[in-house]
N, C-alpha and C positions, 0 to 999 in steps of 0.2 A: 421465829421470824424468818420468812422466806426471802431468798435473794437469788441473783444469777450472775456470777462472775464467770464469763464464758458460759458453758452450758450447765455445769454442775457446781456452781459456787455455793458457799454457805455463809450466812451472816452470823458472827459471833461477837461476844463482848470485846471491846477494844483492849486487847492485851498484846502490846508489842513483844512482851516476854514470850508469849505462846508462839508467835511467828518466828522469833529468833531460835527458840528451842526446836521447833519443827525443822528449820533450816539446818541447824547444827546436827540433829539426829539424822536427817535425810542425806546430808553431804559428808558428814564425818563419821557417822556410826557411833559405836561405844567408845572408841578412842578419839578424844578431842584434842590431843596434843598437837600443837603447831597450827591449830585452826586460826584463820585470820578473817576479819571482816573490814569493810571499807566504807568510810563516811567522809564528810568534810567538816571544817570548823563550824559550819552553820547547821549541821544536823542536830536535831533535838537531843538533849542529854539523856533522854529515856533509853536510847539505843545502847549507849555505853553502860548505863545502869543495868539494863536487861542482860548485857553480856557478862557483867560482874556476877549477877545473881545466878546466871546459867553456868558459872564455874570457869569462865574464861578470864585470863589475866588481862590487866590493862594494856599490856603490850600487844595483845591480839587485835586491838582496835586501831586500824591504820587510817591516818588522815590524808585524804587525797587533796592536792592543790585545786584551786578554783580559778575560773576565768569569769570576771564580771559577777562574782558571788555564786556562780554555778559550778558544780563538779565538772572538772575537765576530763572527758572520757579518755583522751590520749594519755594523760598523766595516770589515770586509774589503771589503764592497760599496762603501762610501764611498771607501776608498783606491783601489780599482780604478778607479772612476769618475773620481776626481781625476787619476790617472795617465794615463788615456786623454785627458782634457781637456788635459793638458800635453804631449801628443804621444808619450807612452810606449806600450809594447806589452805589456800583461799577457799571460802565456802559461802560468803554472803556479801552482796553489794547493795548498799542502801541509797536510794534516791529520794529526794524530798519534793513534794508537790505543794509548795508554799512554806518557806522557812519561817520560823517564829519571828526573827528580827525584822526581816524585810519583805516577807511574802514571796520570795523568789522561787521559781520552779527550775529544778535541774533538767538537763536534756534527757528526758526519760526514754525516748526512742533509742537514742544512741547507747545509753546505759543498758537498756534491755537487750540490745543486740550484743553488747560486750559480755553481759552475763550469760547469754545463750552460747556464745562462742567459747567462753571459758568454763562452761558447765558449772556455774555457781548460782546460788539462789538469788533472785532479784526481788528485793522488798522495797515498796514505796510507802513512805510516810506521807499520807495525804490527810492527816488529822485535821488540818486547817483547810486545805484546798479542795478536798474531795467533793464537797457539796456543789462546787461550781461546775462539775461535769453535767449538771442539769441544763446549763446554758450553752448556747452555740460558741460563745467566746471561750468559756471554760473548757469545752471539749477540744477546741483547737489548741489551747495553751497547755493542756494536759495530755496531748498526743503522746502515745507510747506507754501510758500507764497500763494499757491492756496487756503488755508483755510481762507484767509482774507475776511472781509466784504468790505473793501476799501483799495486801494493802491494808493499812490502818486508816480509819476514817472516823472522825468525831462529829456526829450530828449536833452535839451541843455547841459546836463552833459555827460552821457555815450552814446549818439548817435551823439555827435559833432554838434548839430544844433544851430541856433541862440539863444542867451540869451532870456529868457522869454517864452520859449516853454515848457509848463508843461501839465501834464495829471493827472486826478483823475479817477481811475477805481473803479466801484462799482459792487458788486454782484447783487444788485437789485436796480433799480432806484426808487422804491416805497418810501422808507424812505427819499431819497434825495428830491423827489418831495414834499412829505408831509411836510418836514421841510422848504422848500423854496418857495412854490407856493404862488401866490397872484396876483390879477388882479382887476383893477378898471373898472367901467362901461364905461369909455372913451376908453377902449381897446376891447370892446365887439364885434367890427366888424372885428377884426383881425382873420385870420385863418392861421394855420401853413401849411407848405409844407408837402404834404402827405409822411408819412413814416419817417419824421425827427422830433426829439424832439424840444420843445421850451426851449432853454437853460436858458431863463429868469426864468424858474420854477425849475431849477436844481442847482442853486448857487446864491450867493449874487449879481452878475452882472445882470443887465437887458438887456443891449446891449453890444456887443463887436465885435472886428474884427474877421476875419476868421483865427484864429490861427492854425487850423488843417492843412492848406495848407503847413505850414512849415515842418510838419512831412510827410504828404502824398507825396509831390512832390519829395523829395530826395529818398524815398523808391520806388516810381514809376520809377524814372530815373535810379537808381543804383541797385535796388533789395536788399532784406534783406541780401543776401550772402556777399555783400561788407561790410556791417556793422558788420556782424558776424566775418569776417576775420580780420577786424580792431580791434575788441574787443579781439579776441584771441591773436593778436599781443601784445596788452596792458597787458594782463595777463602774457604773456611770458616775457615782459619787467620788470614787477614787480618781477617775480620770479628771473630774472637775477640780478636785483638790490639787492634783499634780499641776494642772494648767495655772491655777491661781497662785500657788506657792512659787512656781518657777518664774512667774512674772514679777515677783517682788525682788528688787535688786539687793535687799538686805539678806536674802535667804539663799542657801545652797541646797539644791534638790538633785542629788547625784544619780538616782536611778528611777526610771519610769516604772510604775508598779505593774507587776505581773497580775496581781489580784487586787486586794483592797488595802494593803498596807502602804502608806506614803511616808517615806523617811526624809527628814530635812534637818537643817541646822542653820543657825545664824552664821554669817561670815565673820566669825570671831573665834576665840579660844574656847576650850571646853568649859571653863568656869562661867563664861558669859552664857553658854547654852544651858548650863544647869540653872542659872538664874532665870533664863527665859522660861524654862519648863516650870519653875516655881511660880513665876508671874502668871502663866497661863492657867495653872491648876488652882491657884490661890483662891479664886472666887467660888470654886465648887460647882460652877455651871458647866464646865467642860473638864474632861480628863484626858490627857495625853500621857503616854509612857515613853520610856527611853531605852536605848540600846547602845552597844559599842560595836563598831565595825572598823576593822583595820586600826584599832587603838584610838578611834575618834568617837566622841560622844554625839549621838543623834537623838532627835525627837521622833516619835512615831505617832502617826494619825491613822486610825483604823475605824472607818464608819460602817462597821458590819452589823451593828445592833439593828434588830428589826424595827426599833422605834426611831431610828435616825433617818431623817429625810433631807431633801435639799435645803429647806429653810433652816434646819438645825445646822447643817454643814456650813452654810454661808455665814450664819452667826458666829460659828467657831472660827472660820477663816478670818472674818473681820477682827475678832478678838486676838487671834494669833498675830495678825499684822500690827495691831495697836501695841501689843506687848513687845513685839520685835522692835518697833520704832522707839518705844520707851527705853528698852534695854540698850539700843544703839546710841541713844542720846545721853544716857546716865552712866554707862559703864565707865570704869576708871581708865584713864589714858595711860599708855605705857611709853 
């Protein structure tokens, strides 16, 4: 599957582990002692899992404070400087383009500049948000992602494709190959297809199915414009949901959505919000999920399904408002 991240990018299976191992090998070499990487409390847990699989202790994963749910670049710089002063070896900075809980985008341009200045690998987790680069609003909100050394992107999220369709983009395949190459004498007779990389040297998998077909074929059949239009519709739906929920005096909507996740809660305690979520989902017509941010329980609305349109969203919003009113009327008084 062909791609172009800068001039010589490559598209690979979505393996955050492969990106982390490439960063570790490129910046730390064979001695990984003291290596540290930087995330926030909102970074997907796959990064910490990849670090553990890659042989790094839990203490190597440093949690950077946030401002408004976003990584604070100044705090990251201070933490990196303190770690260097204590003899540690910072090697990886992870920004997120659409967090799982709230869809928030880190300040990618500032983080990219920090990584360049500190000579550490800059990885962007765009698993959810990457597809929105097709839209004008998405390109503006994801400004700075082009500074990354590696980007993870899941087309099964924001390009509506089958589950398990993932991509790892790298600026340079050299570090990826250096970290993953290996061949026994029993493979010496194999020759690659002219012009195509051997993916067995670019990640932990030695053989795999042709996953790229899942992405190439829909784009070939429908064109990028169809996906762009659909994503623009989803951004419009999120903006509509935010306006409607914010207008309800029973509800608290603390953050305007960066992408398509709208987070809200009843102006009540966590128990009431858990009951509200149960009321909303009980009929089976709509499904909302939940999260915890700053130790508070929130409901999440994400209208990113390719089958969800304005009429469906308005029905869901009416249902949410009815359930919120019922909960506010019937919840126990303290």
